[in-house]
MDAnalysis code that builds the backbone (N, CA, C; Angstrom):
import MDAnalysis as mda
import numpy as np

u = mda.Universe.empty(405, n_residues=135, atom_resindex=np.repeat(np.arange(135), 3), trajectory=True)
u.add_TopologyAttr("name", ["N", "CA", "C"] * 135)
u.add_TopologyAttr("resid", np.arange(1, 136))
u.add_TopologyAttr("resname", ["UNK", "UNK", "UNK", "UNK", "UNK", "UNK", "UNK", "UNK", "UNK", "UNK", "UNK", "UNK", "UNK", "UNK", "UNK", "UNK", "UNK", "UNK", "UNK", "UNK", "UNK", "UNK", "UNK", "UNK", "UNK", "UNK", "UNK", "UNK", "UNK", "UNK", "UNK", "UNK", "UNK", "UNK", "UNK", "UNK", "UNK", "UNK", "UNK", "UNK", "UNK", "UNK", "UNK", "UNK", "UNK", "UNK", "UNK", "UNK", "UNK", "UNK", "UNK", "UNK", "UNK", "UNK", "UNK", "UNK", "UNK", "UNK", "UNK", "UNK", "UNK", "UNK", "UNK", "UNK", "UNK", "UNK", "UNK", "UNK", "UNK", "UNK", "UNK", "UNK", "UNK", "UNK", "UNK", "UNK", "UNK", "UNK", "UNK", "UNK", "UNK", "UNK", "UNK", "UNK", "UNK", "UNK", "UNK", "UNK", "UNK", "UNK", "UNK", "UNK", "UNK", "UNK", "UNK", "UNK", "UNK", "UNK", "UNK", "UNK", "UNK", "UNK", "UNK", "UNK", "UNK", "UNK", "UNK", "UNK", "UNK", "UNK", "UNK", "UNK", "UNK", "UNK", "UNK", "UNK", "UNK", "UNK", "UNK", "UNK", "UNK", "UNK", "UNK", "UNK", "UNK", "UNK", "UNK", "UNK", "UNK", "UNK", "UNK", "UNK", "UNK", "UNK", "UNK"])
u.atoms.positions = np.array([
    [-33.792, -8.860, -25.091],
    [-33.038, -8.114, -24.962],
    [-31.900, -8.146, -23.810],
    [-32.590, -8.486, -22.777],
    [-31.228, -8.490, -21.124],
    [-30.003, -8.767, -21.682],
    [-29.653, -10.188, -22.344],
    [-28.683, -10.346, -23.225],
    [-27.666, -9.534, -24.281],
    [-28.363, -9.181, -24.758],
    [-27.567, -8.370, -25.737],
    [-26.917, -7.026, -25.074],
    [-28.033, -5.863, -24.143],
    [-27.647, -5.467, -23.869],
    [-27.096, -6.329, -22.744],
    [-26.708, -7.540, -22.000],
    [-25.119, -6.857, -20.578],
    [-24.162, -7.934, -22.204],
    [-24.219, -8.011, -23.086],
    [-22.810, -8.445, -24.342],
    [-22.338, -7.108, -24.382],
    [-22.884, -5.842, -24.744],
    [-22.576, -4.769, -25.334],
    [-22.247, -4.088, -24.034],
    [-22.649, -4.318, -23.041],
    [-21.581, -3.579, -21.490],
    [-19.790, -4.528, -21.592],
    [-20.742, -5.380, -21.592],
    [-18.849, -6.603, -21.244],
    [-17.708, -6.017, -22.648],
    [-18.575, -6.016, -23.033],
    [-17.838, -5.493, -24.552],
    [-17.324, -4.395, -24.090],
    [-18.106, -3.113, -24.277],
    [-17.338, -1.944, -23.942],
    [-16.855, -2.052, -22.827],
    [-16.188, -2.998, -22.240],
    [-16.059, -3.083, -20.146],
    [-14.097, -3.964, -20.803],
    [-14.347, -4.559, -22.061],
    [-12.527, -4.809, -22.651],
    [-12.320, -4.163, -23.002],
    [-12.868, -3.348, -23.751],
    [-12.319, -2.809, -25.161],
    [-12.073, -1.387, -24.419],
    [-12.721, -1.035, -22.859],
    [-12.093, 0.070, -22.563],
    [-11.569, -0.406, -21.674],
    [-10.655, -1.660, -21.202],
    [-9.829, -2.296, -20.196],
    [-8.159, -3.087, -21.166],
    [-8.367, -3.296, -22.615],
    [-7.513, -3.330, -22.972],
    [-7.089, -1.804, -23.864],
    [-7.187, -0.683, -24.106],
    [-6.868, 0.375, -24.504],
    [-5.693, 0.678, -22.845],
    [-5.952, 0.109, -21.757],
    [-4.854, 0.327, -21.080],
    [-3.844, -0.269, -20.509],
    [-4.196, -0.908, -21.321],
    [-2.742, -2.691, -21.100],
    [-1.477, -1.739, -21.570],
    [-0.224, -1.991, -21.120],
    [0.577, -1.213, -21.163],
    [0.849, 0.360, -21.196],
    [-0.042, 0.744, -20.416],
    [-0.149, 1.814, -19.459],
    [1.375, 2.445, -18.096],
    [0.503, 0.952, -17.153],
    [1.266, 1.210, -15.947],
    [2.620, -0.045, -16.522],
    [3.498, 0.024, -16.145],
    [4.518, -0.578, -16.088],
    [5.263, -0.580, -14.703],
    [5.827, -0.993, -13.750],
    [6.921, -0.262, -12.659],
    [8.060, -0.578, -12.869],
    [8.786, 0.461, -12.563],
    [10.527, 0.646, -12.737],
    [10.938, -0.227, -12.971],
    [11.743, -0.316, -13.225],
    [12.313, -1.657, -13.411],
    [14.402, -1.363, -13.130],
    [14.454, -2.073, -11.406],
    [15.965, -1.716, -11.579],
    [17.516, -2.887, -12.086],
    [18.014, -2.633, -12.259],
    [19.125, -3.014, -12.685],
    [20.296, -3.937, -11.764],
    [20.329, -2.958, -11.204],
    [20.991, -3.058, -9.812],
    [20.874, -3.092, -8.576],
    [20.564, -3.875, -7.395],
    [20.696, -2.771, -6.332],
    [21.398, -1.874, -5.473],
    [22.686, -1.970, -6.376],
    [22.096, -0.097, -4.890],
    [23.049, 0.882, -6.911],
    [21.946, 1.871, -6.727],
    [23.018, 3.619, -7.934],
    [24.297, 3.677, -7.441],
    [24.044, 3.891, -7.910],
    [25.959, 4.891, -8.258],
    [26.002, 6.235, -8.213],
    [26.032, 7.350, -7.896],
    [26.164, 8.661, -7.847],
    [27.759, 8.730, -7.478],
    [28.982, 9.210, -8.481],
    [30.220, 9.611, -8.071],
    [30.548, 8.939, -7.292],
    [31.602, 8.468, -6.545],
    [30.908, 7.211, -5.625],
    [30.614, 6.991, -4.039],
    [29.460, 7.133, -4.315],
    [27.897, 7.292, -2.954],
    [27.386, 6.312, -3.367],
    [27.500, 5.660, -2.837],
    [26.737, 3.934, -3.051],
    [24.398, 4.633, -2.765],
    [23.752, 5.146, -3.180],
    [22.739, 4.910, -2.625],
    [21.535, 3.742, -3.167],
    [20.680, 3.785, -1.758],
    [19.372, 2.432, -2.002],
    [19.308, 3.052, -2.937],
    [18.378, 2.415, -3.781],
    [17.519, 2.627, -5.061],
    [15.857, 1.917, -4.042],
    [15.317, 1.546, -3.140],
    [14.162, 2.060, -2.256],
    [13.910, 3.196, -2.154],
    [15.425, 3.957, -1.933],
    [14.758, 4.779, -0.843],
    [15.561, 6.247, -1.519],
    [16.389, 6.005, -2.237],
    [17.463, 7.556, -2.371],
    [18.007, 7.949, -1.676],
    [18.685, 7.173, -0.587],
    [19.339, 7.380, 0.455],
    [21.011, 6.170, 0.628],
    [21.627, 7.509, 1.152],
    [23.626, 6.832, 1.363],
    [23.147, 5.158, 1.283],
    [24.524, 5.199, 1.656],
    [23.853, 2.811, 1.171],
    [24.384, 2.967, 2.852],
    [24.487, 2.631, 3.556],
    [25.305, 3.252, 4.795],
    [24.734, 1.127, 5.688],
    [25.844, 1.068, 6.363],
    [25.514, -0.193, 7.854],
    [24.561, 0.229, 8.638],
    [24.653, 1.347, 9.093],
    [23.110, 2.413, 9.672],
    [22.341, 2.859, 9.064],
    [22.038, 2.262, 7.445],
    [20.665, 2.389, 6.797],
    [18.983, 1.939, 6.744],
    [19.484, 0.637, 6.865],
    [18.682, -0.249, 7.907],
    [17.074, 0.281, 8.509],
    [18.062, 0.830, 9.538],
    [17.493, 1.576, 10.918],
    [16.794, 2.374, 11.129],
    [18.066, 2.970, 10.008],
    [16.616, 4.347, 9.620],
    [15.546, 4.243, 9.087],
    [16.296, 3.584, 8.085],
    [14.847, 3.373, 6.934],
    [13.643, 3.066, 7.925],
    [13.678, 1.798, 8.933],
    [12.880, 1.219, 10.254],
    [12.060, 2.582, 10.812],
    [12.842, 2.991, 11.238],
    [13.483, 4.353, 12.605],
    [11.839, 4.858, 11.475],
    [12.409, 5.762, 10.478],
    [12.224, 6.758, 9.823],
    [11.092, 6.594, 8.406],
    [11.300, 6.059, 7.504],
    [10.726, 5.278, 6.247],
    [9.068, 4.405, 7.105],
    [9.062, 4.759, 8.201],
    [7.446, 3.522, 8.619],
    [6.617, 4.263, 8.850],
    [6.277, 6.388, 8.667],
    [5.765, 6.590, 8.844],
    [5.563, 7.948, 8.037],
    [6.740, 8.471, 7.139],
    [7.700, 8.965, 5.487],
    [8.447, 8.714, 4.779],
    [7.495, 8.783, 3.967],
    [8.493, 9.485, 2.436],
    [10.495, 9.706, 2.960],
    [11.457, 8.585, 2.238],
    [12.753, 8.713, 2.237],
    [13.283, 10.447, 2.055],
    [12.131, 10.726, 1.395],
    [11.911, 12.235, 0.213],
    [12.336, 13.600, 1.697],
    [11.645, 13.222, 2.248],
    [11.685, 13.942, 3.677],
    [13.413, 13.724, 3.945],
    [13.362, 12.775, 4.267],
    [14.772, 12.921, 4.607],
    [15.766, 14.147, 3.863],
    [15.819, 13.827, 2.612],
    [16.470, 14.040, 1.347],
    [16.779, 15.150, 0.831],
    [15.672, 15.689, 1.194],
    [15.214, 17.390, 1.120],
    [16.226, 18.846, 2.184],
    [16.543, 17.862, 3.318],
    [16.707, 18.772, 4.659],
    [18.149, 17.753, 4.799],
    [18.761, 19.923, 5.473],
    [20.769, 19.263, 6.114],
    [20.735, 19.914, 7.081],
    [20.385, 19.243, 8.080],
    [20.019, 19.430, 9.861],
    [21.691, 18.944, 10.783],
    [22.163, 20.499, 11.071],
    [22.938, 19.706, 11.541],
    [22.251, 18.128, 12.783],
    [23.505, 17.794, 13.726],
    [23.448, 16.966, 14.820],
    [21.925, 17.382, 15.405],
    [22.071, 18.523, 16.296],
    [20.732, 19.260, 16.464],
    [19.734, 19.553, 15.837],
    [19.832, 19.794, 14.889],
    [18.828, 19.870, 14.435],
    [18.280, 18.732, 13.976],
    [18.306, 17.776, 13.394],
    [17.687, 16.206, 13.429],
    [17.501, 16.425, 15.132],
    [16.972, 15.872, 15.992],
    [16.861, 15.358, 16.582],
    [15.733, 16.847, 17.507],
    [16.171, 17.701, 16.684],
    [14.525, 18.579, 16.856],
    [14.363, 18.418, 16.169],
    [14.163, 17.582, 14.911],
    [12.299, 16.875, 14.044],
    [12.060, 15.980, 15.154],
    [13.752, 15.387, 15.241],
    [12.413, 13.758, 16.632],
    [11.920, 14.486, 17.508],
    [11.990, 14.903, 18.268],
    [11.110, 15.731, 19.207],
    [10.177, 16.002, 19.068],
    [9.961, 17.118, 18.023],
    [8.734, 17.417, 17.052],
    [7.756, 16.811, 16.605],
    [8.933, 15.684, 16.031],
    [7.310, 14.482, 15.247],
    [7.311, 13.769, 16.649],
    [7.841, 13.218, 18.065],
    [7.067, 12.944, 18.912],
    [6.129, 13.263, 19.422],
    [6.133, 15.330, 19.801],
    [5.482, 16.044, 20.411],
    [4.224, 16.460, 19.618],
    [3.984, 15.837, 18.115],
    [2.887, 17.143, 17.752],
    [2.664, 15.675, 16.858],
    [3.494, 14.777, 16.317],
    [3.204, 13.465, 15.187],
    [2.703, 11.235, 15.815],
    [3.611, 11.833, 17.349],
    [2.990, 10.526, 17.850],
    [4.679, 9.215, 17.925],
    [5.840, 10.362, 17.609],
    [6.342, 9.218, 17.170],
    [6.923, 8.390, 17.861],
    [7.079, 7.202, 17.910],
    [7.613, 6.213, 19.411],
    [8.776, 7.265, 20.006],
    [8.829, 6.874, 21.588],
    [11.301, 6.756, 21.438],
    [11.697, 6.147, 21.035],
    [12.434, 6.366, 20.286],
    [13.562, 5.625, 19.304],
    [14.820, 4.480, 20.614],
    [14.479, 5.089, 21.507],
    [15.357, 4.467, 22.603],
    [16.990, 4.120, 22.468],
    [17.514, 3.209, 22.249],
    [18.383, 3.406, 22.269],
    [19.158, 3.537, 20.566],
    [18.202, 3.720, 19.940],
    [18.926, 3.340, 17.850],
    [18.559, 4.527, 17.557],
    [18.270, 5.700, 18.494],
    [17.813, 7.137, 18.663],
    [19.780, 7.415, 18.192],
    [20.225, 6.851, 18.669],
    [21.600, 7.918, 18.292],
    [22.828, 7.061, 17.860],
    [21.992, 5.726, 16.291],
    [22.214, 5.218, 15.623],
    [21.634, 6.595, 14.381],
    [20.226, 6.672, 14.307],
    [19.065, 7.300, 13.094],
    [20.565, 9.133, 13.215],
    [20.707, 9.896, 14.637],
    [20.873, 10.817, 14.611],
    [22.857, 10.796, 13.944],
    [23.183, 9.410, 13.838],
    [25.012, 9.272, 14.113],
    [24.533, 9.925, 11.852],
    [24.546, 8.604, 12.205],
    [23.507, 8.481, 9.553],
    [23.659, 9.915, 9.550],
    [22.398, 10.838, 9.926],
    [21.820, 11.917, 9.470],
    [22.969, 12.723, 9.246],
    [23.506, 12.610, 10.186],
    [24.149, 13.443, 10.952],
    [25.648, 13.538, 9.868],
    [26.217, 12.396, 9.437],
    [27.420, 11.666, 8.927],
    [26.488, 12.489, 7.457],
    [25.689, 11.547, 6.771],
    [25.074, 11.697, 5.754],
    [24.037, 12.644, 4.641],
    [23.598, 13.498, 6.050],
    [22.917, 14.439, 6.065],
    [22.222, 15.849, 6.508],
    [24.229, 16.561, 7.005],
    [24.487, 17.717, 6.989],
    [24.968, 18.404, 6.755],
    [24.662, 19.544, 7.236],
    [25.015, 20.717, 6.036],
    [25.982, 21.188, 5.797],
    [27.317, 20.091, 5.414],
    [28.411, 20.034, 4.862],
    [29.012, 18.507, 4.244],
    [27.196, 17.861, 4.048],
    [28.198, 16.276, 3.486],
    [28.505, 16.465, 2.317],
    [29.577, 15.997, 1.514],
    [29.925, 15.641, 0.173],
    [29.174, 15.623, -0.429],
    [27.832, 14.864, -0.112],
    [27.361, 13.851, -0.942],
    [26.116, 15.192, -1.421],
    [25.693, 15.900, -0.048],
    [24.510, 16.830, -0.446],
    [24.897, 18.209, -0.697],
    [25.880, 18.664, -0.798],
    [27.199, 19.257, -2.132],
    [26.520, 19.720, -2.942],
    [26.651, 18.102, -3.933],
    [26.558, 17.791, -5.235],
    [24.884, 17.250, -5.730],
    [24.358, 16.813, -4.801],
    [23.410, 16.020, -5.331],
    [21.945, 17.357, -4.647],
    [21.911, 17.135, -4.031],
    [20.216, 18.014, -3.183],
    [19.996, 19.071, -2.183],
    [19.739, 19.282, -1.696],
    [20.177, 21.051, -1.430],
    [21.012, 21.132, -1.481],
    [20.483, 22.792, -1.714],
    [21.811, 23.465, -2.033],
    [21.982, 24.467, -0.698],
    [23.572, 25.043, 0.067],
    [23.874, 25.554, 1.226],
    [22.877, 26.806, 1.292],
    [22.076, 27.230, 2.155],
    [21.267, 28.814, 2.078],
    [22.376, 29.185, 1.645],
    [22.223, 30.420, 1.641],
    [22.598, 32.231, 0.603],
    [23.264, 32.266, 1.328],
    [23.867, 33.035, 1.370],
    [24.821, 34.230, 1.615],
    [25.147, 35.656, 1.757],
    [24.809, 36.668, 2.313],
    [25.349, 37.916, 1.993],
    [23.845, 38.280, 0.782],
    [22.556, 37.951, 1.343],
    [21.687, 38.623, -0.217],
    [21.413, 39.760, 0.604],
    [20.968, 40.410, -1.101],
    [20.936, 42.162, -1.150],
    [20.338, 42.425, -1.227],
    [18.797, 42.677, -0.419],
    [17.653, 42.492, -1.444],
    [17.164, 43.930, -1.652],
    [16.734, 44.415, -2.706],
    [16.364, 46.062, -3.676],
    [14.914, 45.668, -3.886],
    [14.662, 47.187, -3.574],
    [12.609, 47.727, -3.760],
    [12.348, 46.832, -5.854],
    [11.202, 46.862, -5.951],
    [10.728, 46.242, -7.257],
    [9.550, 47.713, -7.374],
    [10.244, 48.238, -8.333],
    [9.206, 49.716, -8.074],
    [7.888, 49.203, -9.418],
])
């Protein structure tokens, strides 16, 4: 009787596993660099491919997703303020000499008026917004 139950349990398990076959397929990338307009993006992070990208990935994406960088458009001072905030509240290490490299990259590629951001990422802040009362 125990053998019959064991066979039924194993059969049910195999049938349920077979039904999930092919559900999960990791994304396939055809080339190492994705091209949007004339800007080359790193397929792993989605960030602008640049000689300093590896330094930025090593310092920034060790703790958080690159999407956190992609959604912001700060000035150099704004990026530096974010770094200080992470150091104060989230135990980010001292970047040392690599901080200048990271800030140069972020300012160049993810500043408020960079060409790549104007077309692909967060829109510029609204100017002269007129509010009105809802009745």
